[in-house]
N, C-alpha and C positions, 0 to 999 in steps of 0.2 A: 234581161241579160245581166244587167247590173246587178240586181238583186241576188241572182246567182252567186255572182263573182263576191259580192259582200259577204252571203251567208258562208260560202266556202273559205273566206279569207278569216272570217270570224272562229269557224270550226276549226281550222289550222292554227290559228294564235292559240286556243284553248287547248289543243292537244300539245302544243309546242311547251306550254307552261306547266303542264301536268306532269310532274314527275313520279316515278314509281316510289311507293312506300315500301319499305322492306317487310314492316308489320302486315302487309296484306298479302302477302305473298304465300306459296304453299311449297310444302316438301314431296319430292319423290326420292325414296329411299332415304328417309331421315337419319342423321347420324346419331349416335348416342349422345353428344354432347356437343352444344352448341348457344350461343347467345347473341342479341342484337344490342349493340351499344354504341353510342355517338354516330349514329348511319354507317354502322359498320357489321357486317356478319361476319362471326368468329366462330369456326368450327373446327373440331377435331375430326379428321377426314377417315372415314372408315378403311379398315386394312384389307388389303385383298380385293381391293373394287376398282371398276373401271366401266367405259362404254367402248366396245368394239364388236364389229360383226364380220365373222367368218374367216375373210381373206387373209393369208400369208401364216396365220397361226392356227386355222381352222376350228376356233372356238367362238363363242358369242358371250359377251360379258354385258350387263344392263343395270348394275347395281350400285352405282357409286350414287354419293349425294348430289342432289340437284334440287336448288331453291328457284322456284319461278313463280311468272304471271304468263297470261296469255295475251298477244297481241295479234292484231290484223293489220293489213295494210303494209306501208313504207315505213323505215324506222331506222333511227340510231341508238344503238346500246354503247354504253362504255362502263367500264369499272378500274378501280386501282387495286392491284394484287400485290399481296406480301404474303411470302409462304416461308416457314420452316423446313424446306425441303430435305430430306434425307437419303431415301433409297431410290435405285433407279426406276423412273418413269412417274415418280411423285409429280403430281399436274395440278392446276387449278386455272379456271378462266371463266368464259361465256359458253353457254350452250344455246342452240335455237334448234328446236325440236317438233317436228311433225309428229312422229310416232317412233316406235322402236326401231324402224327399218329405214328411217329418213331423219338425218340429224348432222349438225355441223357442231363440233367443240373446237374451242380455240384459247389458247393461254399460253402460260409458262409450264414448261415441262423440263425435269432435270434428269438428264440421261448421259451417263457416264462422267459424272463431275462436270458437265457442262450446263448452263442455262439456254434454254432453246424457245422461240416462239414456235408452237406448236398448234397444227390444226389436222384434225380429223374430219374428213368428209365422207358420210355413210348415207349410199343410196344402194339399200339391201346387203352391198359389201362396203367395208372400210378401206379407205386409204389414209397415208400418213404424209404429211410434209412438216419439215421442221427447217428454221432459220437460227443458227447458232449466233448468239451473242457474243459480243467481243469481250464484255466484261461482265461480272456478277453485279447487278445493280440491286439496291436495297429494296426496290420495288418497280412494277412495270404497268403502264396504264395498256388496257386492251379495248379497242372499238370494233364492233361490226356496225356494216351499213347494209340494209335490206333495200334493194332497188329492183323492180321488176321480178326477174325469176333468178337474180343472183344475189350472192353473200359477199361482201369486200370486207377482208380483215386487214386492221392495222395495229400498230403498236407504237408506244411512246414512253420516254423517260420522264417526260416533264409535262404531259397534257397539253403541249402546245405543237410541238413537231411530231407529225404522225408518219410512219412509214407503212405503205401498202406491202402485204407479204402474201395474199393469197385473195384469187377472186373465185368462186365456186358457186355452183348450180344449185338452186332450192326452189321449191314449186311456189308458184308466185299465187296471189288470190286465194290464199289459205291460211287460216289462222295459225300461229305458230307458240310453242311454248318458248320464253326467253328468261334465261337466268343464270344463276351462279353455280357452277359445278366443279368439283374437285374429286381427284381418284388417287389411289394408291396401289396400283396392280401388284407390285413385288414387295411392298413394305408393310409394316405395321401402322400407317397413318402417319399424318403430321398436323400441325397447327396452320390453318389457312385464313388470311383475313381480307376480307373485300370491303373496300370501301367506296363511297361516294357513286354507288350503282346509279345509272340514270338511263332512262329510254324515253327518246324525242321522237313523236311521230313527224314524218316528213310529208310533203304534199306529194300525192299519188301522179307520177309521170304523165301515164296517160291521161289521167282527167286534166291535168294541167295544160296538156297540148291540145285535148279537144276544145277547151275553154277559150284556148288561145286563137283557134280555128274558127271558133264561132261567136266571136264578138260581134256585137251590133255595130 
């Protein structure tokens, strides 16, 4: 049993220190103009693009830029967001995606002149929740944590103090696409900058509990 614990610890340590390289990710709906510079992804967001399914509006959109890598298990992902938001519903942030019918996108969304922490949860149909920010910050940090069958969404102004805004279901034990998303549903696009994107694997709660209960 000690050997199992040591192997598990070593594996988790390796996963913890292995950060995602922006150069090794791939595009879904690649925008016309983008670059990676100084550990940041900068893109010109595609005009009239979005992710949404059916509810309230009656249409489905699945055509916004998404730069991602695939992950299994439990993890934490975070990124620093800076956007030159122009039009209503201009948005950027993180997306965790199983397929076109099951995904969560969350980040900053510009609505009626105000900045919001916005989360869309889609399981066949989409829902939308927003938390309006009291000030217009120069940037915002977004963090998501996948634990078991749920995603927790947090935001921060300083990458130190994080505020929980949403807890939403997402199928567990299923590989997911994790990455950087931006959309401009009503606009002609805008410049979005993603900095310090990092995905950190977390110890699987069920496995840790099993090991704890089966120690010699």
